[in-house]
C-alpha positions as CSV (number, residue, x, y, z in Angstrom):
1,M,53.8,26.5,-7.2
2,K,54.8,26.4,-10.8
3,K,52.8,24.2,-13.2
4,Y,54.6,21.2,-14.8
5,R,54.8,21.2,-18.5
6,N,55.3,18.2,-20.8
7,A,58.7,18.4,-22.5
8,K,57.3,16.8,-25.6
9,E,55.0,19.8,-26.0
10,I,57.7,22.4,-25.8
11,L,61.0,20.9,-26.8
12,P,62.3,19.5,-30.1
13,P,62.1,15.7,-30.3
14,E,65.9,15.3,-30.5
15,L,66.4,17.3,-27.3
16,V,63.7,15.2,-25.5
17,E,65.5,12.0,-26.5
18,E,68.9,13.4,-25.3
19,I,67.4,14.4,-21.9
20,Q,65.8,11.0,-21.6
21,K,69.2,9.4,-21.7
22,Y,69.9,11.1,-18.3
23,V,66.5,11.3,-16.6
24,D,64.0,9.0,-18.3
25,G,60.6,9.3,-16.8
26,S,61.7,11.6,-13.9
27,H,60.7,15.2,-13.1
28,I,63.5,17.8,-13.4
29,Y,63.6,21.4,-12.6
30,I,65.2,23.8,-15.0
31,P,65.9,27.2,-13.3
32,A,65.4,30.5,-15.0
33,K,68.4,31.7,-16.9
34,D,68.7,35.0,-15.1
35,R,67.5,34.2,-11.6
36,K,66.6,37.3,-9.5
37,A,68.0,37.8,-6.1
38,W,65.8,37.2,-3.1
39,G,63.4,40.0,-2.3
40,T,64.0,42.0,-5.5
41,D,60.5,41.5,-7.0
42,S,58.6,42.2,-3.7
43,G,60.8,45.2,-2.6
44,T,61.7,43.4,0.6
45,R,65.5,43.5,-0.2
46,H,65.3,47.3,-0.8
47,Y,63.3,47.8,2.4
48,L,65.8,45.8,4.5
49,D,68.8,47.5,3.0
50,K,67.4,50.9,3.7
51,R,66.4,49.9,7.3
52,N,69.9,48.5,8.0
53,F,71.6,51.6,6.6
54,E,69.4,53.8,8.7
55,M,70.1,51.7,11.8
56,L,73.8,51.9,11.1
57,S,73.6,55.7,10.8
58,Y,71.8,55.9,14.2
59,Y,74.4,53.6,15.7
60,H,77.3,55.7,14.4
61,S,75.6,58.8,15.8
62,G,75.6,57.3,19.2
63,T,72.4,55.4,19.6
64,D,73.0,52.3,21.6
65,I,72.1,48.7,20.7
66,S,69.2,48.4,23.3
67,T,67.5,51.6,21.9
68,L,67.9,50.4,18.3
69,S,66.4,47.0,19.3
70,K,63.3,48.8,20.6
71,M,63.1,51.2,17.7
72,Y,63.1,48.5,15.1
73,G,61.5,45.6,17.0
74,L,64.5,43.4,16.7
75,S,66.5,41.4,19.2
76,E,69.7,43.0,20.5
77,E,71.6,40.1,19.0
78,R,70.1,40.8,15.5
79,V,70.9,44.5,15.8
80,R,74.5,43.7,16.8
81,S,74.8,41.5,13.7
82,I,73.6,44.3,11.5
83,V,75.7,47.1,12.9
84,Y,78.8,44.9,13.2
85,G,78.4,43.7,9.6
86,Q,77.8,40.0,10.4
87,K,75.4,37.7,8.5
């Protein structure tokens, strides 16, 4: 969890006054300017993209859904959604 910071300690007084017109005494969240996509920092997104591409290659080479399900430890329904391109 991110630590709260007092606006008076980091923002110019005129900006604090302007913000107080809208959210006086409330907590607000200001997102990062360039938000990273899910899983990019941890490498999870890359791992899943690689796994899904590999699974699709096996499928196009003739491996059936049931076998892919066992190979990757996923339900047949999840494998179908990956190979048929559904979210």
